[in-house]
C-alpha positions in Angstrom: 142.3 196.2 108.9 145.8 197.3 108.1 146.9 199.5 111.0 148.7 202.0 108.7 145.5 202.5 106.7 143.5 202.9 109.9 146.1 205.4 111.1 145.9 207.3 107.8 142.1 207.4 108.0 142.2 208.6 111.6 144.7 211.3 110.7 142.7 212.5 107.7 139.5 212.6 109.9 141.2 214.6 112.6 142.5 217.1 110.0 139.1 217.3 108.3 137.4 218.0 111.6 139.5 221.1 111.9 138.5 222.4 108.5 135.5 224.7 108.4 132.6 223.8 106.2 132.7 226.1 103.1 130.0 228.6 103.9 128.9 229.1 100.3 128.0 225.4 100.1 125.2 225.7 102.6 121.7 225.5 101.0 123.5 224.5 97.7 122.6 221.7 95.4 124.9 220.5 92.7 123.9 217.9 90.1 121.0 217.0 92.3 123.1 216.5 95.4 122.6 218.6 98.6 126.1 219.5 99.6 125.4 219.7 103.3 123.7 216.3 103.3 126.5 214.8 101.2 129.1 216.1 103.8 127.1 214.8 106.7 126.5 211.4 105.1 130.2 210.9 104.4 131.2 212.2 107.8 128.8 209.9 109.6 130.1 206.9 107.7 133.7 207.8 108.3 133.1 208.5 112.0 131.3 205.2 112.6 133.7 203.2 110.6 136.5 204.4 112.9 134.6 203.3 116.0 132.5 200.3 115.0 132.8 197.2 112.9 132.3 198.1 109.2 129.2 196.3 107.9 127.8 195.9 104.3 125.1 198.5 104.9 127.7 201.2 105.9 130.0 200.2 103.0 127.1 200.4 100.5 126.1 203.9 101.9 129.7 205.1 101.5 129.9 203.7 98.0 126.8 205.8 97.1 128.3 208.9 98.7 131.6 208.2 96.9 129.7 208.1 93.5 127.9 211.4 94.4 131.1 213.2 95.4 132.8 212.0 92.2 129.9 213.4 90.3 129.9 216.9 91.9 133.6 217.5 92.3 134.2 218.7 88.7 131.3 221.1 89.1 132.4 222.8 92.4 134.0 226.2 92.2 136.9 226.7 94.6 135.6 229.6 96.5 136.4 229.1 100.2 138.4 225.9 99.7 135.3 223.8 98.7 137.3 221.6 96.3 139.9 220.7 98.9 137.1 220.0 101.4 135.2 217.7 99.2 138.3 216.0 97.8 139.3 215.1 101.4 135.8 213.7 101.9 136.2 211.6 98.8 139.7 210.4 99.9 138.4 209.4 103.3 135.3 207.6 101.9 137.4 205.7 99.4 139.8 204.7 102.1 137.1 203.5 104.5 135.4 201.5 101.7 138.8 199.9 100.8 139.6 199.1 104.4 136.0 197.8 105.1 136.2 195.6 102.0 139.4 194.0 103.3 137.4 192.4 106.2 137.1 192.8 109.9 139.7 194.7 111.9 
């Protein structure tokens, strides 16, 4: 893993952890995606990718989440910073997949 990419992912993760979850996204489904579940799935993948070796199962799960967040982003209203919140999730998931695809750290 390129150290600068890992540092970027760590920084984005730290910033994201300080962001509140947009309250109006609770109990909300967009285009068949539960928004809380999507958040938790991406967050779990990011967190574990920062602390454990990145395996094919984790990469595939994040690729699925990345496709889901790409699908819902154009449909999210920006009430409460939801777009920024989910764009950050997308950025982190894409970065983790890119880093994980590059091989072991």
